[in-house]
Residue frames as qw, qx, qy, qz and C-alpha x, y, z in Angstrom:
[[0.019, 0.504, 0.809, 0.303, 46.34, 40.71, 5.83],
 [0.120, -0.130, 0.059, -0.982, 44.30, 43.91, 5.63],
 [0.259, 0.273, 0.752, -0.541, 40.84, 44.14, 7.16],
 [0.520, 0.463, -0.002, -0.718, 39.05, 45.15, 3.96],
 [0.770, 0.240, 0.591, 0.024, 37.65, 42.78, 1.36],
 [0.067, 0.530, -0.531, -0.657, 39.38, 42.75, -2.02],
 [0.845, 0.350, 0.235, -0.330, 37.20, 41.28, -4.80],
 [0.740, -0.048, 0.537, 0.404, 38.86, 38.87, -7.22],
 [0.043, 0.567, -0.361, -0.739, 40.49, 40.38, -10.29],
 [0.451, 0.344, 0.788, 0.241, 38.08, 39.34, -13.01],
 [0.043, 0.259, -0.226, -0.938, 37.63, 41.71, -15.89],
 [0.588, 0.055, -0.369, -0.718, 34.82, 39.76, -17.55],
 [0.666, -0.114, 0.631, -0.381, 32.56, 36.87, -16.74],
 [0.751, 0.452, -0.311, -0.367, 33.00, 35.25, -20.16],
 [0.268, 0.447, -0.847, 0.104, 35.62, 32.86, -18.79],
 [0.464, -0.064, 0.738, -0.485, 33.00, 31.13, -16.60],
 [0.189, -0.047, -0.876, -0.442, 31.48, 28.12, -18.33],
 [0.580, -0.207, -0.049, -0.786, 27.69, 27.93, -18.21],
 [0.758, -0.080, -0.626, -0.165, 27.63, 24.19, -17.52],
 [0.592, -0.142, -0.636, 0.474, 29.27, 24.28, -14.08],
 [0.007, 0.210, -0.236, 0.949, 27.87, 27.56, -12.80],
 [0.255, -0.620, -0.740, 0.064, 25.12, 27.82, -10.21],
 [0.024, 0.539, 0.042, 0.841, 23.56, 31.22, -9.62],
 [0.380, -0.493, -0.637, 0.455, 22.95, 32.60, -6.15],
 [0.043, -0.836, -0.199, -0.510, 21.48, 35.87, -4.88],
 [0.330, 0.203, -0.507, 0.770, 23.42, 37.95, -2.36],
 [0.345, -0.642, -0.664, 0.168, 21.60, 38.48, 0.93],
 [0.275, -0.559, -0.179, 0.761, 22.99, 42.01, 1.39],
 [0.059, 0.443, -0.262, -0.855, 23.06, 43.67, -2.03],
 [0.701, 0.426, 0.465, -0.333, 20.67, 41.34, -3.98],
 [0.307, 0.641, -0.553, -0.434, 23.11, 40.89, -6.88],
 [0.978, 0.161, 0.019, -0.134, 23.01, 37.68, -8.94],
 [0.217, -0.716, 0.658, 0.081, 26.30, 35.87, -8.24],
 [0.897, 0.272, -0.320, -0.137, 27.57, 33.01, -10.47],
 [0.429, -0.633, 0.635, -0.111, 29.60, 30.42, -8.55],
 [0.647, 0.313, -0.686, -0.114, 31.52, 27.38, -9.69],
 [0.868, -0.367, -0.329, -0.062, 31.58, 24.31, -7.44],
 [0.752, -0.131, -0.282, 0.581, 35.09, 25.05, -6.12],
 [0.135, 0.596, -0.023, 0.791, 34.68, 28.84, -5.78],
 [0.163, -0.137, -0.645, 0.734, 34.57, 30.47, -2.33],
 [0.111, -0.716, -0.674, -0.142, 31.07, 31.36, -1.15],
 [0.230, -0.528, -0.166, 0.801, 31.26, 35.14, -1.20],
 [0.392, 0.855, 0.322, -0.105, 29.51, 37.94, -3.10],
 [0.654, 0.196, 0.200, 0.702, 31.76, 39.37, -5.79],
 [0.076, 0.763, 0.188, 0.614, 30.35, 42.88, -5.35],
 [0.377, -0.790, 0.130, -0.466, 30.06, 43.49, -1.59],
 [0.256, 0.413, -0.802, 0.347, 31.94, 40.54, -0.07],
 [0.671, -0.271, 0.342, -0.600, 29.00, 39.20, 1.96],
 [0.031, 0.224, -0.974, -0.029, 28.92, 35.50, 2.77],
 [0.473, 0.314, 0.691, -0.448, 25.14, 35.06, 2.86],
 [0.257, 0.219, -0.610, -0.716, 24.00, 33.76, -0.53],
 [0.668, 0.206, 0.531, -0.479, 20.60, 32.30, -1.40],
 [0.270, -0.002, 0.853, 0.447, 20.25, 29.64, -4.08],
 [0.420, 0.184, -0.204, -0.865, 17.86, 30.64, -6.84],
 [0.724, 0.178, 0.549, -0.380, 14.73, 28.61, -7.41],
 [0.338, -0.045, 0.813, 0.472, 14.89, 26.16, -10.30],
 [0.429, 0.280, -0.222, -0.830, 12.93, 26.85, -13.46],
 [0.311, -0.004, -0.923, -0.226, 12.13, 23.14, -13.75],
 [0.671, -0.390, -0.141, -0.615, 8.71, 22.02, -12.60],
 [0.134, 0.184, -0.891, 0.393, 8.94, 20.25, -9.26],
 [0.693, -0.287, -0.216, -0.625, 5.93, 18.20, -8.16],
 [0.036, -0.227, 0.889, -0.397, 5.55, 16.19, -4.96],
 [0.505, -0.335, -0.724, -0.329, 2.95, 13.58, -4.14],
 [0.259, -0.301, 0.466, -0.790, 0.85, 14.63, -1.15],
 [0.348, -0.244, -0.903, -0.051, -1.15, 12.13, 0.85]]
């Protein structure tokens, strides 16, 4: 095993289905990363493992007392 990160061999992102994909933002390079539920948690550009889940576009309202 070599010490450098080798990104997966994906030529296009058209093979990812929109229904099962959740988008995250890389903590190092700030790239939008699409991940499937079974995919490894790693940035596809820089290989970092710190990913932040994007905020939902749905309105979220909580009851405050």
